[in-house]
PDB file of N, CA, C, O and CB in Angstrom:
ATOM      1  N   MET A   1      -8.772 -21.700  17.271  1.00  0.00           N
ATOM      2  CA  MET A   1      -6.985 -22.042  17.115  1.00  0.00           C
ATOM      3  C   MET A   1      -6.390 -21.741  18.161  1.00  0.00           C
ATOM      4  O   MET A   1      -5.533 -22.541  18.537  1.00  0.00           O
ATOM      5  CB  MET A   1      -6.109 -21.255  16.028  1.00  0.00           C
ATOM      6  N   ALA A   2      -6.579 -20.759  18.816  1.00  0.00           N
ATOM      7  CA  ALA A   2      -5.591 -20.364  19.674  1.00  0.00           C
ATOM      8  C   ALA A   2      -5.561 -21.604  20.905  1.00  0.00           C
ATOM      9  O   ALA A   2      -4.600 -22.211  21.379  1.00  0.00           O
ATOM     10  CB  ALA A   2      -5.950 -18.777  20.216  1.00  0.00           C
ATOM     11  N   LEU A   3      -6.754 -21.680  21.145  1.00  0.00           N
ATOM     12  CA  LEU A   3      -6.939 -22.867  22.596  1.00  0.00           C
ATOM     13  C   LEU A   3      -6.018 -23.873  21.999  1.00  0.00           C
ATOM     14  O   LEU A   3      -5.158 -24.271  22.785  1.00  0.00           O
ATOM     15  CB  LEU A   3      -8.805 -23.713  22.997  1.00  0.00           C
ATOM     16  N   ARG A   4      -5.980 -24.463  20.612  1.00  0.00           N
ATOM     17  CA  ARG A   4      -5.450 -25.831  20.173  1.00  0.00           C
ATOM     18  C   ARG A   4      -3.695 -25.458  20.324  1.00  0.00           C
ATOM     19  O   ARG A   4      -2.761 -26.256  20.407  1.00  0.00           O
ATOM     20  CB  ARG A   4      -6.074 -26.314  18.327  1.00  0.00           C
ATOM     21  N   HIS A   5      -3.672 -24.138  20.322  1.00  0.00           N
ATOM     22  CA  HIS A   5      -1.833 -23.903  20.403  1.00  0.00           C
ATOM     23  C   HIS A   5      -1.766 -23.990  21.635  1.00  0.00           C
ATOM     24  O   HIS A   5      -1.060 -24.946  21.957  1.00  0.00           O
ATOM     25  CB  HIS A   5      -0.998 -22.406  19.887  1.00  0.00           C
ATOM     26  N   SER A   6      -2.392 -23.139  22.938  1.00  0.00           N
ATOM     27  CA  SER A   6      -2.211 -23.329  23.971  1.00  0.00           C
ATOM     28  C   SER A   6      -1.862 -24.506  24.516  1.00  0.00           C
ATOM     29  O   SER A   6      -0.842 -24.728  25.169  1.00  0.00           O
ATOM     30  CB  SER A   6      -2.944 -22.953  24.349  1.00  0.00           C
ATOM     31  N   ALA A   7      -2.972 -25.480  24.160  1.00  0.00           N
ATOM     32  CA  ALA A   7      -3.476 -26.966  24.858  1.00  0.00           C
ATOM     33  C   ALA A   7      -1.865 -27.509  24.444  1.00  0.00           C
ATOM     34  O   ALA A   7      -1.236 -28.039  25.359  1.00  0.00           O
ATOM     35  CB  ALA A   7      -5.212 -28.049  23.924  1.00  0.00           C
ATOM     36  N   LEU A   8      -1.295 -27.405  23.293  1.00  0.00           N
ATOM     37  CA  LEU A   8       0.074 -28.033  22.280  1.00  0.00           C
ATOM     38  C   LEU A   8       1.127 -27.518  23.529  1.00  0.00           C
ATOM     39  O   LEU A   8       1.803 -28.344  24.143  1.00  0.00           O
ATOM     40  CB  LEU A   8       0.435 -27.051  20.234  1.00  0.00           C
ATOM     41  N   THR A   9       1.188 -25.979  23.846  1.00  0.00           N
ATOM     42  CA  THR A   9       2.406 -25.468  24.241  1.00  0.00           C
ATOM     43  C   THR A   9       2.275 -26.349  25.773  1.00  0.00           C
ATOM     44  O   THR A   9       3.229 -27.006  26.191  1.00  0.00           O
ATOM     45  CB  THR A   9       2.509 -23.583  24.223  1.00  0.00           C
ATOM     46  N   HIS A  10       1.086 -26.264  26.452  1.00  0.00           N
ATOM     47  CA  HIS A  10       0.925 -26.883  27.733  1.00  0.00           C
ATOM     48  C   HIS A  10       1.619 -28.339  27.871  1.00  0.00           C
ATOM     49  O   HIS A  10       2.536 -28.667  28.625  1.00  0.00           O
ATOM     50  CB  HIS A  10      -0.580 -26.978  28.000  1.00  0.00           C
ATOM     51  N   LEU A  11       0.987 -29.033  27.023  1.00  0.00           N
ATOM     52  CA  LEU A  11       1.569 -30.300  26.629  1.00  0.00           C
ATOM     53  C   LEU A  11       3.278 -30.477  26.658  1.00  0.00           C
ATOM     54  O   LEU A  11       3.994 -31.312  27.211  1.00  0.00           O
ATOM     55  CB  LEU A  11       1.037 -30.522  25.188  1.00  0.00           C
ATOM     56  N   GLY A  12       3.547 -29.433  25.900  1.00  0.00           N
ATOM     57  CA  GLY A  12       4.712 -29.563  25.386  1.00  0.00           C
ATOM     58  C   GLY A  12       6.021 -29.256  26.975  1.00  0.00           C
ATOM     59  O   GLY A  12       7.046 -29.883  27.245  1.00  0.00           O
ATOM     60  N   GLU A  13       5.456 -28.207  27.616  1.00  0.00           N
ATOM     61  CA  GLU A  13       5.619 -27.626  28.851  1.00  0.00           C
ATOM     62  C   GLU A  13       6.124 -28.835  29.838  1.00  0.00           C
ATOM     63  O   GLU A  13       7.166 -28.907  30.490  1.00  0.00           O
ATOM     64  CB  GLU A  13       4.234 -26.911  29.306  1.00  0.00           C
ATOM     65  N   GLN A  14       5.012 -29.781  29.727  1.00  0.00           N
ATOM     66  CA  GLN A  14       4.901 -30.909  30.702  1.00  0.00           C
ATOM     67  C   GLN A  14       5.912 -32.087  30.237  1.00  0.00           C
ATOM     68  O   GLN A  14       5.982 -33.108  30.921  1.00  0.00           O
ATOM     69  CB  GLN A  14       3.317 -31.458  30.767  1.00  0.00           C
ATOM     70  N   GLY A  15       6.771 -31.920  28.948  1.00  0.00           N
ATOM     71  CA  GLY A  15       7.225 -32.918  28.770  1.00  0.00           C
ATOM     72  C   GLY A  15       6.720 -34.279  27.909  1.00  0.00           C
ATOM     73  O   GLY A  15       7.083 -35.453  27.973  1.00  0.00           O
ATOM     74  N   THR A  16       5.800 -33.647  27.142  1.00  0.00           N
ATOM     75  CA  THR A  16       4.859 -34.922  26.167  1.00  0.00           C
ATOM     76  C   THR A  16       6.112 -34.960  25.269  1.00  0.00           C
ATOM     77  O   THR A  16       6.900 -34.019  25.180  1.00  0.00           O
ATOM     78  CB  THR A  16       3.003 -34.422  25.146  1.00  0.00           C
ATOM     79  N   SER A  17       6.237 -36.248  24.546  1.00  0.00           N
ATOM     80  CA  SER A  17       7.191 -36.314  23.522  1.00  0.00           C
ATOM     81  C   SER A  17       6.509 -35.871  22.281  1.00  0.00           C
ATOM     82  O   SER A  17       5.293 -35.728  22.156  1.00  0.00           O
ATOM     83  CB  SER A  17       7.789 -37.687  23.391  1.00  0.00           C
ATOM     84  N   LEU A  18       7.494 -35.652  21.298  1.00  0.00           N
ATOM     85  CA  LEU A  18       7.396 -34.991  20.138  1.00  0.00           C
ATOM     86  C   LEU A  18       6.161 -35.809  19.260  1.00  0.00           C
ATOM     87  O   LEU A  18       5.222 -35.351  18.608  1.00  0.00           O
ATOM     88  CB  LEU A  18       8.899 -34.960  19.431  1.00  0.00           C
ATOM     89  N   LEU A  19       6.580 -37.204  19.534  1.00  0.00           N
ATOM     90  CA  LEU A  19       5.788 -37.875  18.642  1.00  0.00           C
ATOM     91  C   LEU A  19       4.230 -37.897  19.255  1.00  0.00           C
ATOM     92  O   LEU A  19       3.295 -38.073  18.474  1.00  0.00           O
ATOM     93  CB  LEU A  19       6.433 -39.339  18.402  1.00  0.00           C
ATOM     94  N   MET A  20       4.033 -37.744  20.427  1.00  0.00           N
ATOM     95  CA  MET A  20       2.563 -37.378  21.133  1.00  0.00           C
ATOM     96  C   MET A  20       2.174 -36.067  20.698  1.00  0.00           C
ATOM     97  O   MET A  20       0.973 -35.890  20.493  1.00  0.00           O
ATOM     98  CB  MET A  20       2.571 -37.346  22.808  1.00  0.00           C
ATOM     99  N   LEU A  21       2.899 -35.204  20.536  1.00  0.00           N
ATOM    100  CA  LEU A  21       2.589 -33.866  20.128  1.00  0.00           C
ATOM    101  C   LEU A  21       1.967 -34.033  18.553  1.00  0.00           C
ATOM    102  O   LEU A  21       0.813 -33.758  18.223  1.00  0.00           O
ATOM    103  CB  LEU A  21       4.018 -32.879  20.232  1.00  0.00           C
ATOM    104  N   MET A  22       2.698 -34.390  17.953  1.00  0.00           N
ATOM    105  CA  MET A  22       2.488 -34.753  16.377  1.00  0.00           C
ATOM    106  C   MET A  22       1.050 -35.659  16.293  1.00  0.00           C
ATOM    107  O   MET A  22       0.153 -35.334  15.516  1.00  0.00           O
ATOM    108  CB  MET A  22       3.960 -35.778  15.720  1.00  0.00           C
ATOM    109  N   ALA A  23       0.958 -36.743  17.120  1.00  0.00           N
ATOM    110  CA  ALA A  23      -0.315 -37.354  17.367  1.00  0.00           C
ATOM    111  C   ALA A  23      -1.370 -36.431  17.607  1.00  0.00           C
ATOM    112  O   ALA A  23      -2.266 -36.297  16.773  1.00  0.00           O
ATOM    113  CB  ALA A  23      -0.251 -38.227  18.437  1.00  0.00           C
ATOM    114  N   LYS A  24      -1.352 -35.854  18.548  1.00  0.00           N
ATOM    115  CA  LYS A  24      -2.413 -34.915  19.088  1.00  0.00           C
ATOM    116  C   LYS A  24      -2.719 -33.753  18.003  1.00  0.00           C
ATOM    117  O   LYS A  24      -3.886 -33.456  17.749  1.00  0.00           O
ATOM    118  CB  LYS A  24      -1.890 -34.242  20.533  1.00  0.00           C
ATOM    119  N   SER A  25      -1.942 -33.293  17.553  1.00  0.00           N
ATOM    120  CA  SER A  25      -2.041 -32.162  16.718  1.00  0.00           C
ATOM    121  C   SER A  25      -2.376 -32.392  15.070  1.00  0.00           C
ATOM    122  O   SER A  25      -2.722 -31.594  14.199  1.00  0.00           O
ATOM    123  CB  SER A  25      -0.718 -31.463  16.902  1.00  0.00           C
ATOM    124  N   ARG A  26      -2.113 -33.850  15.044  1.00  0.00           N
ATOM    125  CA  ARG A  26      -2.376 -34.262  13.677  1.00  0.00           C
ATOM    126  C   ARG A  26      -1.266 -33.652  12.580  1.00  0.00           C
ATOM    127  O   ARG A  26      -1.502 -33.689  11.373  1.00  0.00           O
ATOM    128  CB  ARG A  26      -3.874 -33.773  13.320  1.00  0.00           C
ATOM    129  N   HIS A  27      -0.105 -33.121  13.093  1.00  0.00           N
ATOM    130  CA  HIS A  27       0.789 -32.757  12.127  1.00  0.00           C
ATOM    131  C   HIS A  27       1.463 -33.631  11.621  1.00  0.00           C
ATOM    132  O   HIS A  27       1.537 -34.633  12.333  1.00  0.00           O
ATOM    133  CB  HIS A  27       1.533 -31.962  12.450  1.00  0.00           C
ATOM    134  N   LYS A  28       1.922 -33.679  10.811  1.00  0.00           N
ATOM    135  CA  LYS A  28       2.673 -34.812   9.931  1.00  0.00           C
ATOM    136  C   LYS A  28       4.153 -34.711   9.914  1.00  0.00           C
ATOM    137  O   LYS A  28       4.863 -35.708   9.783  1.00  0.00           O
ATOM    138  CB  LYS A  28       2.238 -34.758   8.420  1.00  0.00           C
ATOM    139  N   LYS A  29       4.722 -33.235  10.076  1.00  0.00           N
ATOM    140  CA  LYS A  29       6.084 -32.895   9.908  1.00  0.00           C
ATOM    141  C   LYS A  29       6.607 -32.372  11.106  1.00  0.00           C
ATOM    142  O   LYS A  29       6.138 -31.348  11.604  1.00  0.00           O
ATOM    143  CB  LYS A  29       6.286 -31.983   8.853  1.00  0.00           C
ATOM    144  N   PRO A  30       7.604 -33.037  11.639  1.00  0.00           N
ATOM    145  CA  PRO A  30       8.214 -32.716  13.181  1.00  0.00           C
ATOM    146  C   PRO A  30       8.264 -31.057  13.439  1.00  0.00           C
ATOM    147  O   PRO A  30       7.921 -30.436  14.445  1.00  0.00           O
ATOM    148  CB  PRO A  30       9.976 -33.384  13.336  1.00  0.00           C
ATOM    149  N   GLU A  31       8.871 -30.511  12.036  1.00  0.00           N
ATOM    150  CA  GLU A  31       9.191 -29.097  12.113  1.00  0.00           C
ATOM    151  C   GLU A  31       7.830 -28.287  12.402  1.00  0.00           C
ATOM    152  O   GLU A  31       7.783 -27.189  12.957  1.00  0.00           O
ATOM    153  CB  GLU A  31       9.907 -28.617  10.727  1.00  0.00           C
ATOM    154  N   ASN A  32       6.996 -28.848  12.040  1.00  0.00           N
ATOM    155  CA  ASN A  32       5.751 -27.700  12.276  1.00  0.00           C
ATOM    156  C   ASN A  32       5.341 -28.062  13.918  1.00  0.00           C
ATOM    157  O   ASN A  32       4.489 -27.327  14.418  1.00  0.00           O
ATOM    158  CB  ASN A  32       4.118 -27.987  10.986  1.00  0.00           C
ATOM    159  N   VAL A  33       5.813 -28.968  14.619  1.00  0.00           N
ATOM    160  CA  VAL A  33       5.370 -29.101  15.950  1.00  0.00           C
ATOM    161  C   VAL A  33       6.436 -28.602  16.940  1.00  0.00           C
ATOM    162  O   VAL A  33       6.200 -28.402  18.131  1.00  0.00           O
ATOM    163  CB  VAL A  33       5.005 -30.528  16.218  1.00  0.00           C
ATOM    164  N   ARG A  34       7.661 -28.411  16.331  1.00  0.00           N
ATOM    165  CA  ARG A  34       8.802 -28.237  17.076  1.00  0.00           C
ATOM    166  C   ARG A  34       8.761 -27.099  18.110  1.00  0.00           C
ATOM    167  O   ARG A  34       9.142 -27.217  19.275  1.00  0.00           O
ATOM    168  CB  ARG A  34       9.862 -28.048  16.179  1.00  0.00           C
ATOM    169  N   HIS A  35       8.236 -25.938  17.532  1.00  0.00           N
ATOM    170  CA  HIS A  35       8.310 -24.856  18.867  1.00  0.00           C
ATOM    171  C   HIS A  35       7.018 -25.201  20.106  1.00  0.00           C
ATOM    172  O   HIS A  35       6.920 -24.429  21.060  1.00  0.00           O
ATOM    173  CB  HIS A  35       7.999 -22.997  18.156  1.00  0.00           C
ATOM    174  N   TYR A  36       6.259 -26.173  20.008  1.00  0.00           N
ATOM    175  CA  TYR A  36       5.614 -26.887  21.318  1.00  0.00           C
ATOM    176  C   TYR A  36       6.573 -27.635  22.221  1.00  0.00           C
ATOM    177  O   TYR A  36       6.525 -27.702  23.449  1.00  0.00           O
ATOM    178  CB  TYR A  36       4.535 -27.961  20.893  1.00  0.00           C
ATOM    179  N   PHE A  37       7.417 -28.163  21.430  1.00  0.00           N
ATOM    180  CA  PHE A  37       8.064 -29.120  22.269  1.00  0.00           C
ATOM    181  C   PHE A  37       9.251 -28.603  22.906  1.00  0.00           C
ATOM    182  O   PHE A  37      10.198 -28.168  22.250  1.00  0.00           O
ATOM    183  CB  PHE A  37       8.397 -30.283  21.544  1.00  0.00           C
ATOM    184  N   LYS A  38       9.223 -28.642  24.284  1.00  0.00           N
ATOM    185  CA  LYS A  38       9.977 -28.061  25.209  1.00  0.00           C
ATOM    186  C   LYS A  38      10.488 -29.058  26.209  1.00  0.00           C
ATOM    187  O   LYS A  38      10.104 -28.948  27.373  1.00  0.00           O
ATOM    188  CB  LYS A  38       9.253 -27.027  25.805  1.00  0.00           C
ATOM    189  N   PRO A  39      11.279 -29.977  25.888  1.00  0.00           N
ATOM    190  CA  PRO A  39      11.909 -30.892  27.129  1.00  0.00           C
ATOM    191  C   PRO A  39      12.301 -30.328  28.275  1.00  0.00           C
ATOM    192  O   PRO A  39      12.994 -29.311  28.311  1.00  0.00           O
ATOM    193  CB  PRO A  39      13.073 -31.579  26.798  1.00  0.00           C
ATOM    194  N   SER A  40      11.989 -30.794  29.033  1.00  0.00           N
ATOM    195  CA  SER A  40      12.189 -30.461  30.680  1.00  0.00           C
ATOM    196  C   SER A  40      13.801 -30.668  31.097  1.00  0.00           C
ATOM    197  O   SER A  40      14.335 -31.746  30.836  1.00  0.00           O
ATOM    198  CB  SER A  40      11.151 -31.659  31.726  1.00  0.00           C
ATOM    199  N   PRO A  41      14.533 -29.633  31.733  1.00  0.00           N
ATOM    200  CA  PRO A  41      15.874 -29.855  32.092  1.00  0.00           C
ATOM    201  C   PRO A  41      16.208 -31.255  32.924  1.00  0.00           C
ATOM    202  O   PRO A  41      17.375 -31.563  33.167  1.00  0.00           O
ATOM    203  CB  PRO A  41      16.270 -28.643  32.896  1.00  0.00           C
ATOM    204  N   ASP A  42      15.292 -31.923  33.261  1.00  0.00           N
ATOM    205  CA  ASP A  42      15.339 -33.359  33.716  1.00  0.00           C
ATOM    206  C   ASP A  42      15.496 -34.422  32.747  1.00  0.00           C
ATOM    207  O   ASP A  42      16.185 -35.407  33.013  1.00  0.00           O
ATOM    208  CB  ASP A  42      14.189 -33.669  34.395  1.00  0.00           C
ATOM    209  N   ALA A  43      14.863 -34.274  31.570  1.00  0.00           N
ATOM    210  CA  ALA A  43      14.629 -35.103  30.308  1.00  0.00           C
ATOM    211  C   ALA A  43      16.267 -34.717  29.636  1.00  0.00           C
ATOM    212  O   ALA A  43      17.061 -35.582  29.265  1.00  0.00           O
ATOM    213  CB  ALA A  43      13.001 -34.486  29.215  1.00  0.00           C
ATOM    214  N   ILE A  44      16.466 -33.543  29.605  1.00  0.00           N
ATOM    215  CA  ILE A  44      17.969 -33.357  28.997  1.00  0.00           C
ATOM    216  C   ILE A  44      18.934 -33.586  29.515  1.00  0.00           C
ATOM    217  O   ILE A  44      19.900 -33.855  28.800  1.00  0.00           O
ATOM    218  CB  ILE A  44      18.326 -32.332  28.675  1.00  0.00           C
ATOM    219  N   ALA A  45      19.072 -33.579  30.778  1.00  0.00           N
ATOM    220  CA  ALA A  45      19.803 -34.285  31.885  1.00  0.00           C
ATOM    221  C   ALA A  45      20.058 -35.736  31.627  1.00  0.00           C
ATOM    222  O   ALA A  45      21.157 -36.281  31.523  1.00  0.00           O
ATOM    223  CB  ALA A  45      19.039 -34.176  33.166  1.00  0.00           C
ATOM    224  N   GLU A  46      18.639 -36.380  31.524  1.00  0.00           N
ATOM    225  CA  GLU A  46      18.679 -37.820  31.592  1.00  0.00           C
ATOM    226  C   GLU A  46      19.411 -38.378  30.122  1.00  0.00           C
ATOM    227  O   GLU A  46      20.117 -39.386  30.113  1.00  0.00           O
ATOM    228  CB  GLU A  46      17.049 -38.400  31.825  1.00  0.00           C
ATOM    229  N   LEU A  47      19.181 -37.715  29.121  1.00  0.00           N
ATOM    230  CA  LEU A  47      19.687 -37.820  27.709  1.00  0.00           C
ATOM    231  C   LEU A  47      20.882 -37.907  27.824  1.00  0.00           C
ATOM    232  O   LEU A  47      21.519 -38.882  27.425  1.00  0.00           O
ATOM    233  CB  LEU A  47      19.408 -36.815  26.798  1.00  0.00           C
ATOM    234  N   THR A  48      21.512 -36.646  28.536  1.00  0.00           N
ATOM    235  CA  THR A  48      22.917 -36.205  28.397  1.00  0.00           C
ATOM    236  C   THR A  48      23.623 -37.478  29.149  1.00  0.00           C
ATOM    237  O   THR A  48      24.682 -37.902  28.687  1.00  0.00           O
ATOM    238  CB  THR A  48      23.244 -34.594  29.135  1.00  0.00           C
ATOM    239  N   SER A  49      23.109 -38.018  30.172  1.00  0.00           N
ATOM    240  CA  SER A  49      23.733 -39.123  30.886  1.00  0.00           C
ATOM    241  C   SER A  49      23.870 -40.378  30.329  1.00  0.00           C
ATOM    242  O   SER A  49      24.819 -41.110  30.611  1.00  0.00           O
ATOM    243  CB  SER A  49      23.131 -39.331  31.961  1.00  0.00           C
ATOM    244  N   LEU A  50      22.778 -40.753  29.371  1.00  0.00           N
ATOM    245  CA  LEU A  50      22.657 -41.811  28.747  1.00  0.00           C
ATOM    246  C   LEU A  50      23.665 -41.743  27.467  1.00  0.00           C
ATOM    247  O   LEU A  50      24.182 -42.784  27.063  1.00  0.00           O
ATOM    248  CB  LEU A  50      21.229 -41.993  28.468  1.00  0.00           C
ATOM    249  N   LEU A  51      23.951 -40.395  26.792  1.00  0.00           N
ATOM    250  CA  LEU A  51      25.000 -40.164  25.808  1.00  0.00           C
ATOM    251  C   LEU A  51      26.263 -40.611  26.521  1.00  0.00           C
ATOM    252  O   LEU A  51      26.991 -41.545  26.185  1.00  0.00           O
ATOM    253  CB  LEU A  51      25.072 -38.633  25.307  1.00  0.00           C
ATOM    254  N   ALA A  52      26.389 -39.903  27.424  1.00  0.00           N
ATOM    255  CA  ALA A  52      27.977 -40.012  28.284  1.00  0.00           C
ATOM    256  C   ALA A  52      28.177 -41.691  28.422  1.00  0.00           C
ATOM    257  O   ALA A  52      29.235 -42.243  28.120  1.00  0.00           O
ATOM    258  CB  ALA A  52      27.937 -39.140  30.238  1.00  0.00           C
ATOM    259  N   LEU A  53      27.185 -42.289  28.843  1.00  0.00           N
ATOM    260  CA  LEU A  53      27.240 -43.908  29.424  1.00  0.00           C
ATOM    261  C   LEU A  53      27.711 -44.629  28.259  1.00  0.00           C
ATOM    262  O   LEU A  53      28.514 -45.558  28.349  1.00  0.00           O
ATOM    263  CB  LEU A  53      25.673 -44.635  29.961  1.00  0.00           C
ATOM    264  N   GLY A  54      27.075 -44.088  26.834  1.00  0.00           N
ATOM    265  CA  GLY A  54      27.648 -44.867  25.767  1.00  0.00           C
ATOM    266  C   GLY A  54      29.075 -44.369  25.042  1.00  0.00           C
ATOM    267  O   GLY A  54      29.639 -44.952  24.116  1.00  0.00           O
ATOM    268  N   ASP A  55      29.443 -43.326  25.606  1.00  0.00           N
ATOM    269  CA  ASP A  55      30.813 -42.769  25.204  1.00  0.00           C
ATOM    270  C   ASP A  55      31.876 -43.679  26.086  1.00  0.00           C
ATOM    271  O   ASP A  55      32.974 -44.073  25.693  1.00  0.00           O
ATOM    272  CB  ASP A  55      30.944 -41.007  25.571  1.00  0.00           C
ATOM    273  N   ALA A  56      31.225 -43.932  27.474  1.00  0.00           N
ATOM    274  CA  ALA A  56      32.286 -44.801  28.205  1.00  0.00           C
ATOM    275  C   ALA A  56      32.652 -46.146  27.683  1.00  0.00           C
ATOM    276  O   ALA A  56      33.761 -46.679  27.740  1.00  0.00           O
ATOM    277  CB  ALA A  56      31.854 -45.046  29.548  1.00  0.00           C
ATOM    278  N   CYS A  57      31.511 -46.633  27.145  1.00  0.00           N
ATOM    279  CA  CYS A  57      31.469 -47.821  26.787  1.00  0.00           C
ATOM    280  C   CYS A  57      32.328 -48.386  25.443  1.00  0.00           C
ATOM    281  O   CYS A  57      32.589 -49.560  25.181  1.00  0.00           O
ATOM    282  CB  CYS A  57      30.167 -47.977  26.701  1.00  0.00           C
ATOM    283  N   ARG A  58      32.647 -47.301  24.758  1.00  0.00           N
ATOM    284  CA  ARG A  58      33.845 -47.519  23.554  1.00  0.00           C
ATOM    285  C   ARG A  58      34.838 -47.371  24.004  1.00  0.00           C
ATOM    286  O   ARG A  58      35.851 -47.481  23.313  1.00  0.00           O
ATOM    287  CB  ARG A  58      33.941 -46.711  22.397  1.00  0.00           C
TER     288      ARG A  58
END
């Protein structure tokens, strides 16, 4: 079980999406996988810029 958790943690650190982590781990609820999901600073910056673009269009 520890190897499974380590593998999921490494995948999460590499930017694997929450849906892919759920598929790999076979969890059915996002809250059970959330602690493995660690979006990269680049992914957060990209999302922030997309949200800012949406605000500028309004």
